[in-house]
C-alpha positions in Angstrom: 5.0 39.6 -30.4 5.4 40.8 -26.6 7.6 38.2 -24.8 5.7 37.0 -21.7 7.3 35.5 -18.2 5.5 32.6 -16.8 6.9 31.2 -13.4 6.0 27.7 -12.8 6.4 26.5 -9.0 6.8 23.0 -8.1 8.0 22.6 -11.2 10.7 19.6 -11.0 7.7 17.7 -9.8 5.4 15.2 -11.4 2.4 17.6 -13.2 4.5 20.6 -13.1 7.4 19.1 -15.0 4.8 18.0 -17.7 3.1 21.4 -17.8 6.7 23.4 -18.5 7.4 21.0 -21.7 3.7 21.9 -22.9 4.5 25.6 -22.2 8.1 25.1 -24.2 6.2 23.4 -26.9 3.5 25.5 -27.8 4.7 29.0 -26.9 7.6 30.3 -28.5 7.4 33.8 -27.1 7.0 32.7 -23.6 10.0 32.5 -21.0 9.4 29.9 -18.6 11.0 30.2 -14.8 10.9 26.9 -12.7 11.1 27.6 -8.9 11.6 24.6 -6.8 12.7 23.7 -3.5 14.1 20.0 -4.8 12.6 18.1 -1.8 12.3 14.4 -2.2 9.8 14.5 -4.7 11.5 16.8 -7.1 13.6 15.7 -9.6 15.8 18.1 -11.2 16.5 15.3 -14.0 13.2 15.5 -15.3 13.8 19.1 -16.5 17.1 17.9 -18.3 15.8 18.5 -21.8 14.0 22.0 -20.5 17.5 23.4 -19.2 18.9 23.1 -22.8 16.0 25.5 -23.6 17.4 29.2 -23.8 13.8 30.0 -22.8 13.8 28.1 -19.7 15.7 28.7 -16.1 15.7 26.8 -13.0 15.9 28.5 -9.6 16.1 26.6 -6.5 14.1 28.1 -3.6 11.3 27.6 -1.2 8.1 29.6 -2.0 7.3 30.3 1.9 10.9 32.2 2.0 10.0 35.9 1.7 13.2 37.0 1.7 13.9 35.2 -1.5 10.4 35.2 -3.5 10.0 39.1 -3.2 13.3 40.1 -4.4 12.8 37.8 -7.0 9.5 38.6 -8.1 10.6 42.4 -7.9 13.4 41.2 -10.1 11.7 39.1 -12.8 8.4 41.0 -13.0 6.5 37.8 -14.0 3.0 38.2 -16.2 2.0 34.7 -14.8 2.3 32.7 -12.0 1.0 28.8 -11.9 1.4 26.9 -8.7 1.8 23.6 -8.6 4.4 23.7 -5.6 2.8 21.8 -2.8 3.6 18.7 -0.4 0.9 16.2 -1.5 1.0 12.6 -0.2 -1.5 12.1 2.5 0.3 9.6 4.2 3.1 12.0 4.8 0.3 14.5 5.7 -0.7 12.2 8.6 3.0 11.6 9.9 3.9 15.5 9.7 1.3 18.0 8.9 3.3 20.8 10.1 5.4 20.9 6.5 2.4 20.7 4.6 0.7 23.6 6.5 3.8 25.6 5.8 4.3 24.7 2.1 0.6 24.5 1.2 -0.8 27.6 2.8 2.0 29.8 4.0 3.8 29.2 0.7 0.8 30.0 -1.5 0.4 33.6 0.7 3.7 34.6 0.2 3.5 34.0 -3.5 0.1 35.8 -4.1 1.7 38.9 -1.7 4.7 39.0 -4.3 2.5 38.7 -7.3 0.0 41.6 -6.1 3.1 44.0 -5.8 4.6 43.6 -8.6 1.7 43.5 -10.9 1.4 39.7 -11.7 -1.5 39.6 -14.2 -2.8 36.0 -13.2 -2.0 33.8 -10.5 -3.2 30.0 -11.1 -3.7 27.7 -8.1 -3.4 24.2 -8.5 -5.8 22.4 -6.0 -7.3 19.0 -5.5 -10.7 17.3 -5.3 -9.5 16.1 -2.2 -10.4 19.3 -0.4 -14.5 18.5 -1.0 -13.8 15.1 1.0 -15.3 11.8 -0.4 -18.3 10.7 -1.6 -20.5 7.3 -0.6 -19.9 4.4 -2.5 -23.3 3.5 -3.1 -24.3 7.0 -4.8 -22.5 6.5 -7.9 -24.5 9.7 -9.5 -23.2 11.8 -6.8 -20.4 13.9 -8.0 -18.0 16.9 -7.0 -19.1 20.6 -8.3 -17.5 23.7 -8.0 -20.4 24.4 -5.2 -19.8 21.3 -3.3 -19.0 22.2 0.5 -15.2 22.0 1.5 -15.0 19.0 3.6 -11.3 18.2 3.9 -10.3 14.6 5.5 -6.7 14.8 5.7 -4.0 17.2 7.1 -2.9 17.5 3.4 -6.4 18.4 1.7 -7.3 20.7 4.8 -3.9 22.4 3.8 -4.8 22.7 -0.3 -8.5 23.8 0.9 -7.0 26.4 3.1 -5.1 27.5 0.3 -8.2 27.6 -2.1 -10.0 29.9 0.2 -7.2 32.3 0.8 -6.8 32.7 -3.0 -10.4 33.5 -3.3 -10.2 35.8 -0.4 -7.5 37.7 -2.2 -9.9 38.2 -5.3 -12.8 39.4 -3.4 -10.8 41.7 -0.9 -8.0 43.3 -3.2 -9.7 42.2 -6.7 -6.1 39.7 -7.4 -6.5 37.9 -10.6 -6.6 34.5 -9.3 -8.0 31.2 -10.7 -8.3 27.9 -9.0 -8.4 24.3 -10.5 -9.4 21.2 -8.6 -8.0 18.1 -10.5 -9.1 14.4 -10.0 -6.1 11.6 -9.7 -3.5 12.1 -12.3 -0.7 9.5 -13.4 1.6 9.1 -16.3 5.5 9.9 -16.7 7.7 11.6 -14.3 5.3 10.8 -11.1 7.2 10.1 -7.9 6.7 6.1 -7.1 5.3 6.8 -3.8 2.1 7.4 -5.7 -0.1 4.2 -6.6 0.4 3.9 -10.3 3.8 4.0 -10.1 4.3 2.4 -6.9 2.4 -0.4 -8.2 4.6 -0.2 -11.6 7.8 -0.2 -9.8 7.2 -3.5 -7.4 5.7 -5.4 -10.2 8.5 -4.9 -12.3 10.8 -6.7 -9.5 8.1 -9.3 -8.8 7.6 -7.8 -5.3 4.1 -7.8 -3.3 1.6 -4.9 -4.6 0.3 -3.6 -1.0 -3.6 -2.4 -1.5 -5.3 -0.6 1.2 -8.2 -2.5 3.0 -10.2 -4.4 0.1 -9.4 -2.1 -2.5 -12.5 -0.6 -3.0 -11.9 2.9 -2.9 -12.8 4.7 -6.1 -10.7 7.6 -7.7 -11.6 9.5 -10.7 -8.6 9.0 -12.9 -7.1 11.8 -15.4 -4.0 11.8 -17.5 -1.4 13.9 -16.8 -1.5 15.5 -20.3 -4.9 16.2 -20.3 -4.9 18.0 -17.1 -2.0 20.2 -18.1 -4.2 21.1 -21.1 -6.8 22.3 -19.0 -4.6 24.6 -16.7 -3.0 25.8 -19.9 -6.6 27.1 -21.1 -7.5 28.2 -17.4 -4.4 30.3 -17.3 -5.1 31.8 -20.7 -9.0 32.1 -20.8 -10.3 31.4 -17.3 -12.4 33.9 -15.4 -10.4 35.6 -12.7 -12.1 34.3 -9.2 -13.5 31.4 -10.3 -12.8 27.8 -9.6 -12.8 25.0 -12.2 -12.8 21.1 -11.5 -11.0 18.9 -13.7 -11.9 15.6 -14.2 -11.1 12.5 -16.1 -14.6 10.6 -16.1 -13.0 7.3 -15.4 -13.9 5.8 -12.0 -11.7 2.9 -11.1 -11.5 1.4 -7.6 -8.1 1.4 -6.5 -8.0 -2.9 -7.2 -9.1 -2.1 -10.5 -6.1 0.0 -11.2 -3.8 -2.6 -9.4 -5.1 -5.0 -11.9 -4.7 -2.9 -15.0 -1.0 -2.6 -14.1 -0.6 -6.3 -13.6 -2.4 -7.0 -16.9 -0.3 -4.7 -18.9 3.2 -5.8 -17.4 2.1 -9.4 -17.8 2.4 -10.4 -14.3 0.3 -12.4 -11.9 -2.4 -11.3 -9.6 -1.1 -13.2 -6.8 1.2 -10.1 -6.1 -1.4 -8.6 -4.8 -1.5 -8.1 -0.7 -4.3 -6.4 1.1 -2.9 -4.1 3.9 -4.6 -2.5 6.8 -6.2 0.5 5.8 -5.3 3.9 5.9 -6.6 6.3 8.6 -9.6 8.2 7.4 -9.3 6.7 3.8 -11.8 8.7 1.7 -14.4 6.3 -0.2 -14.5 7.8 -3.6 -13.7 11.0 -5.4 -15.7 11.9 -8.6 -15.6 15.2 -10.5 -18.4 16.7 -12.5 -15.9 19.0 -15.0 -19.2 20.3 -17.1 -18.1 24.0 -16.3 -14.9 23.8 -17.9 -16.1 21.9 -20.5 -19.2 24.4 -21.3 -17.1 27.9 -20.7 -13.6 26.5 -21.9 -14.4 23.8 -24.6 -11.9 21.3 -22.4 -12.4 17.8 -22.8 -9.8 15.0 -21.8 -8.9 13.2 -24.8 -6.9 10.2 -23.1 -9.2 6.9 -22.3 -7.8 5.3 -19.2 -6.6 2.0 -21.2 -4.9 4.3 -23.7 -3.1 6.7 -20.8 -2.1 3.4 -18.7 -0.3 1.7 -21.8 1.5 5.3 -22.3 2.4 5.2 -18.5 3.5 1.6 -18.1 5.4 2.1 -21.3 7.3 5.3 -20.1 8.5 3.5 -16.8 9.7 0.5 -18.4 11.6 2.8 -20.8 13.0 4.8 -18.1 14.2 2.4 -15.8 17.2 4.2 -14.9 15.2 7.4 -14.1 13.2 4.9 -11.9 16.4 3.2 -10.4 17.8 6.5 -9.1 14.6 7.6 -7.6 14.2 4.0 -5.6 17.8 4.3 -4.6 17.9 7.8 -3.7 20.7 8.5 -6.3 18.7 11.3 -8.0 19.1 13.6 -5.1 22.8 13.1 -5.7 22.4 15.1 -9.0 21.7 18.1 -7.6 23.6 17.9 -4.2 26.6 17.9 -6.5 25.0 21.1 -8.3 24.0 22.9 -4.9 26.3 21.6 -2.6 23.5 20.5 -0.3 21.4 16.8 0.7 
């Protein structure tokens, strides 16, 4: 069998890490290269086991750096590119939108230009349901479909929507073989503890107050990261170029319900919950209609929310050293020593 080389950008982050392990476990004929800048949310320790695999290689770099990307693509001749690399935290995008535009928009364009020049056979752009804006709380039957108009609410979601539109324009203009997926909120192992679930787990473990925006009524559709990776795997191998696929977990929960689930699984009191001032422009509800990927590619989410949460809580409890290194910032010392940088 011909060996294939796949580039996974942002592979030292939460979802990218899980996807890399899936590739290495399932495809012995694949060589996997990870490109990651190792900003605050990238953690090279996530990939310690992968680094022991001869079919895996890590490269530190910025997807928006043409002087790095173009020679890399010329040398490596990747068969496929899966772009997880992104600035992804809404609160950070509100305080510093420029970083999000550079990474999420320009970075995506740089990757696609290099891919076109070197004959990449499939480019998959990993996006988010946040590009659709939000849905009202009082219309539970209303869902995001692939035909829902783009209506981004934050600098983060606007930057991801821009990247999606550029990718789709490259398909129409150049015939470039791209696919796009838009997923609902992910949770699971290796997620950086600024996001809701790992933040609540880490604070509850220390008996600290759990800050919940507003009254906690905002609704999200939750998807276990392993199910998301399985969906991306299917799209990369069987998805139709030029198509967008929604990936959802069929599990709508209010933020307050999620926080209470964390507390219940850790045996902590709900008195730790503390309601705080709501986020600016906070989207009310996200809900995905994933019928297209189910009908066309046969994907279904396999992990029930309670099961996925039990796995997630257990993982953070069993990997307290990983969590402590992030909370103290010492995780960055690992690659500072390797690369001689902060």
